C-alpha positions in Angstrom: 71.7 46.7 26.4 73.6 48.4 29.2 76.2 45.6 29.2 76.6 45.5 25.5 76.8 49.2 25.1 79.5 49.5 28.0 81.4 46.5 26.4 81.4 48.4 22.9 82.5 51.7 24.3 85.3 49.9 26.3 86.5 48.2 23.1 86.2 51.3 20.9 88.6 53.2 23.5 90.7 50.4 24.1 91.5 50.0 20.3 91.9 53.6 19.8 94.7 53.4 22.5 96.3 50.5 21.1 96.5 52.3 17.7 98.1 55.3 19.3 100.7 53.2 21.6 98.8 54.2 24.7 98.2 50.9 26.2 99.1 52.1 29.6 95.9 54.1 29.9 93.6 51.4 28.8 92.6 50.1 32.3 91.7 53.5 33.5 90.1 54.6 30.4 88.2 51.4 29.9 86.6 51.9 33.5 85.7 55.4 33.0 84.3 55.2 29.7 82.0 52.3 31.1 81.0 54.3 34.1 79.8 57.4 31.6 78.2 55.0 29.2 76.2 53.1 31.8 75.2 56.4 33.3 73.8 57.5 29.7 72.1 54.3 29.4 70.3 54.3 32.5 69.6 57.9 32.7 69.2 59.4 29.3 68.1 56.4 26.9 68.2 57.3 23.2 71.5 57.7 21.1 74.8 57.5 22.9 78.0 58.5 21.0 81.7 58.1 22.3 84.7 60.1 21.1 88.3 59.8 22.0 91.1 62.3 21.0 94.8 62.2 21.8 96.8 65.3 22.1 100.1 64.6 23.9 100.0 64.5 26.7 96.2 64.4 27.2 93.5 61.8 26.3 89.9 63.2 26.3 86.9 60.8 26.1 83.5 62.2 25.5 80.1 60.6 25.9 77.2 62.3 24.4 73.5 61.5 24.8 70.5 63.0 24.6 69.4 64.1 28.1 69.8 67.6 29.3 70.1 66.6 33.1 73.5 67.3 33.8 75.9 64.5 35.3 76.9 65.1 38.9 78.4 63.2 41.7 76.0 61.9 44.1 76.8 61.1 47.6 75.3 57.9 48.8 75.8 55.1 50.9 74.2 52.4 48.9 75.8 50.4 46.1 74.5 52.5 43.0 75.3 56.0 42.0 79.3 55.5 42.5 80.0 55.8 38.7 80.9 59.5 38.7 82.8 59.3 42.1 85.0 56.8 40.5 85.5 59.1 37.5 85.9 62.3 39.8 88.8 60.1 41.9 90.7 58.6 38.8 90.4 61.3 36.0 92.9 64.1 35.7 90.0 66.3 34.9 86.0 65.9 33.9 82.8 67.8 33.4 79.3 67.6 31.9 78.4 70.3 29.3 75.4 71.1 27.3 76.2 69.5 23.5 75.9 72.1 20.8 73.5 70.0 19.1 71.1 68.5 21.8 71.6 66.7 25.2 74.7 66.7 27.0 78.6 65.6 26.6 80.3 64.2 29.7 84.0 64.2 29.2 87.1 63.1 31.2 90.8 63.6 30.5 93.8 61.3 31.6 97.2 62.4 31.2 100.2 60.2 30.0 102.9 60.2 32.8 
């Protein structure tokens, strides 16, 4: 399920970016949405939704899940838990906030140069 869900999220965001003529953002946006969705699948379970919004020059992608546990960067020496380190390094901005309905929303922003 994790791979299928991440692949679907990457395809959704990539398609959105193509429709908005923002192909240059696809590699980074696809990687970051994959990391956030993978975190949601691994730690939240339940329903996951992805939303992308473009307001020149900013792309904002939100991943909502049913968990109330905030996403946070973990400092580890092993091979797992590095997804949010990647998001932190590549996104112009990102955060995790409680959702208005239930659970949380983790989002990132990228800027068009």
